[in-house]
TIRO-277048 format. One line per field, with one value per residue (C-alpha): residue number from 0; z, y, x; chain; residue in one letter. Coordinates in Angstrom, 2 decimals, m for minus. Example, Ala and Ser with C-alpha at 12.3 -4.5 7.8 and 13.67 -1.06 7.14 Angstrom:
// residues 2
i <- [0:1]
zz <- [7.80:7.14]
yy <- [m4.50:m1.06]
xx <- [12.30:13.67]
ch <- [A:A]
aa <- [A:S]
//
This chain:
// residues 179
i <- [0:1:2:3:4:5:6:7:8:9:10:11:12:13:14:15:16:17:18:19:20:21:22:23:24:25:26:27:28:29:30:31:32:33:34:35:36:37:38:39:40:41:42:43:44:45:46:47:48:49:50:51:52:53:54:55:56:57:58:59:60:61:62:63:64:65:66:67:68:69:70:71:72:73:74:75:76:77:78:79:80:81:82:83:84:85:86:87:88:89:90:91:92:93:94:95:96:97:98:99:100:101:102:103:104:105:106:107:108:109:110:111:112:113:114:115:116:117:118:119:120:121:122:123:124:125:126:127:128:129:130:131:132:133:134:135:136:137:138:139:140:141:142:143:144:145:146:147:148:149:150:151:152:153:154:155:156:157:158:159:160:161:162:163:164:165:166:167:168:169:170:171:172:173:174:175:176:177:178]
zz <- [152.35:150.95:154.17:153.98:150.34:151.21:154.15:151.93:149.32:151.95:153.41:149.93:149.09:152.35:151.60:147.97:148.83:151.50:154.35:157.74:161.02:163.00:166.75:168.73:172.06:173.30:174.98:173.72:174.84:174.31:174.13:173.39:171.65:171.38:169.56:170.80:174.05:174.66:177.64:179.57:178.05:179.62:179.04:177.86:176.45:173.15:171.82:168.62:165.47:161.73:158.48:156.57:152.84:150.92:147.19:146.35:147.43:148.48:151.86:153.02:156.63:157.89:161.58:164.99:168.18:171.69:173.04:175.80:174.89:177.35:179.10:182.59:183.08:181.17:180.39:177.55:176.13:172.42:169.98:166.71:163.21:161.05:157.50:156.50:153.12:153.14:151.15:151.78:151.66:149.16:150.03:153.25:155.57:156.14:156.92:156.07:155.88:156.01:156.40:156.92:158.61:162.05:163.24:166.97:169.06:172.73:174.98:178.41:179.93:183.34:184.43:187.53:185.63:185.86:189.40:188.27:188.30:184.52:184.30:183.55:184.43:182.62:178.96:176.62:175.20:171.46:170.99:167.55:166.95:163.52:162.87:160.29:161.10:159.95:160.97:160.38:161.16:161.27:160.94:162.41:162.54:160.02:162.90:165.30:164.69:166.26:165.29:165.87:164.94:165.09:165.10:164.28:165.55:163.14:165.41:168.55:171.81:173.24:171.70:174.09:177.22:178.19:176.46:173.02:170.32:171.86:169.39:170.42:169.19:169.95:169.64:170.11:170.17:170.02:169.74:167.58:166.27:162.79:162.33]
yy <- [m130.49:m133.85:m134.63:m131.35:m131.99:m135.51:m134.13:m131.46:m134.11:m136.37:m133.47:m132.40:m135.96:m136.19:m132.98:m133.96:m137.42:m136.30:m137.80:m138.46:m138.03:m141.29:m141.26:m144.49:m146.02:m149.57:m152.46:m154.57:m157.82:m158.11:m161.17:m161.54:m164.47:m165.56:m168.78:m171.42:m169.60:m167.18:m164.87:m164.41:m161.72:m158.42:m156.08:m152.58:m149.49:m147.66:m144.42:m142.49:m140.96:m140.98:m139.76:m142.28:m141.58:m143.61:m144.15:m146.50:m149.97:m148.76:m147.13:m145.42:m144.39:m142.69:m141.84:m141.89:m143.79:m144.06:m147.59:m149.70:m152.78:m155.27:m158.58:m159.94:m158.21:m154.94:m152.04:m149.79:m146.78:m146.03:m143.37:m145.16:m143.79:m146.13:m146.44:m148.79:m149.78:m151.50:m152.96:m151.52:m154.44:m153.43:m153.43:m152.64:m154.31:m151.22:m153.26:m152.80:m155.36:m153.79:m154.25:m151.87:m150.90:m149.44:m147.68:m146.94:m144.84:m145.74:m142.70:m144.41:m147.82:m149.41:m150.98:m152.82:m156.10:m155.66:m157.09:m160.40:m163.69:m163.66:m160.27:m159.84:m156.18:m153.82:m154.72:m151.80:m151.55:m150.96:m147.44:m148.30:m150.72:m151.89:m154.13:m155.32:m154.78:m156.83:m155.97:m155.56:m152.62:m152.40:m149.02:m148.67:m145.69:m144.04:m142.59:m145.35:m148.04:m151.35:m152.60:m155.81:m155.83:m158.02:m156.36:m158.69:m157.25:m157.29:m155.80:m157.19:m155.49:m155.56:m154.98:m157.18:m159.32:m162.29:m160.86:m160.39:m161.90:m161.06:m159.79:m158.30:m159.40:m157.48:m158.25:m155.16:m154.18:m150.58:m148.38:m145.28:m142.28:m140.71:m136.93]
xx <- [3.70:2.58:0.68:m1.21:m2.17:m3.43:m5.42:m7.03:m7.91:m9.51:m11.53:m12.62:m13.62:m15.59:m17.50:m18.11:m19.45:m21.93:m19.94:m21.45:m19.63:m19.63:m18.91:m18.78:m17.87:m17.77:m16.01:m13.16:m11.60:m7.86:m5.65:m1.98:m0.33:3.30:4.07:1.63:0.78:m2.08:m2.53:m5.76:m7.95:m8.89:m11.83:m11.05:m12.73:m12.64:m14.12:m13.60:m14.95:m14.62:m16.13:m18.21:m18.16:m20.74:m20.31:m23.15:m22.06:m18.58:m17.88:m14.67:m14.12:m10.96:m10.91:m9.27:m10.03:m8.66:m8.43:m6.97:m4.98:m3.67:m3.96:m3.45:m0.06:m0.44:m2.74:m1.62:m3.46:m3.34:m4.47:m5.24:m5.59:m7.64:m8.85:m11.68:m13.06:m16.41:m19.25:m22.72:m25.15:m27.87:m31.54:m33.35:m30.81:m28.55:m25.46:m21.79:m18.98:m15.53:m11.80:m8.93:m5.71:m5.08:m1.92:m1.77:0.57:1.05:0.76:0.70:1.27:0.90:4.20:2.89:3.31:7.09:7.01:5.56:7.44:7.88:9.53:13.21:13.18:10.84:10.66:10.24:6.74:6.68:5.23:3.79:0.93:m0.24:m3.21:m5.70:m9.38:m12.38:m15.88:m19.59:m21.84:m25.61:m27.34:m30.82:m33.20:m30.81:m28.73:m27.61:m25.00:m24.00:m20.54:m18.58:m14.90:m11.79:m8.36:m5.46:m2.16:0.77:3.45:5.06:4.06:7.60:11.00:12.99:12.85:10.69:7.61:9.26:7.09:3.70:1.12:m2.22:m5.66:m8.84:m12.53:m14.71:m18.38:m19.53:m22.57:m22.45:m24.30:m24.28:m24.45]
ch <- [A:A:A:A:A:A:A:A:A:A:A:A:A:A:A:A:A:A:A:A:A:A:A:A:A:A:A:A:A:A:A:A:A:A:A:A:A:A:A:A:A:A:A:A:A:A:A:A:A:A:A:A:A:A:A:A:A:A:A:A:A:A:A:A:A:A:A:A:A:A:A:A:A:A:A:A:A:A:A:A:A:A:A:A:A:A:A:A:A:A:A:A:A:A:A:A:A:A:A:A:A:A:A:A:A:A:A:A:A:A:A:A:A:A:A:A:A:A:A:A:A:A:A:A:A:A:A:A:A:A:A:A:A:A:A:A:A:A:A:A:A:A:A:A:A:A:A:A:A:A:A:A:A:A:A:A:A:A:A:A:A:A:A:A:A:A:A:A:A:A:A:A:A:A:A:A:A:A:A]
aa <- [M:K:K:I:I:V:L:I:L:I:C:G:L:A:I:G:L:S:A:Q:M:H:V:F:A:G:L:N:S:D:M:A:K:A:G:A:G:T:T:N:G:K:L:G:F:Q:A:G:G:G:Y:I:M:N:M:G:T:L:M:I:E:P:G:V:K:F:T:T:R:G:W:E:Y:L:D:A:Y:Y:A:D:I:F:G:K:I:G:Y:N:I:P:G:D:F:H:G:V:L:Y:G:G:L:S:V:G:F:C:F:A:D:D:D:T:W:S:Y:S:Y:Y:S:Q:G:K:A:D:I:N:P:L:Y:M:G:I:Q:F:G:A:R:Y:I:F:S:E:K:Y:T:V:T:G:E:Y:D:W:G:L:T:E:M:Y:D:K:G:Y:W:K:G:L:S:N:Y:T:I:S:F:S:L:G:Y:L:F]
//
């Protein structure tokens, strides 16, 4: 019941604050780090949408996105729920600096990496991903957006095995459209 009430409040806030629907798609580069070691990065894809609620110099954007995360030995596919709070740069620049949280749920993974030299059997991928996002967005022609974002992973990608301790880091660039 509490979740339904929160959802109704968010939707009411979005309608009351003249929210804009934001859809986007782009490329991301993922890396994983454990201790002092870093894996080779891999290009991936992301697409999603959210509601941008502008309140003067403050911006709030809840939303969802589908993204790939991985590196040289793994491709994993996630559905992320995110929340961003940003600062609208005043004047004619039309830029936004923001930060927020991302919670992702793994819905598929590629286990071909389990045959590599480093594997000790198939390690269990952690189905939950949590990260902190930092980014900047530029809005041009009042409808189109260009966004650059860094997502710093807080959770380990694997629960056990050789790969335990790996955290994921993502740099992404996307193009979007405002409705």
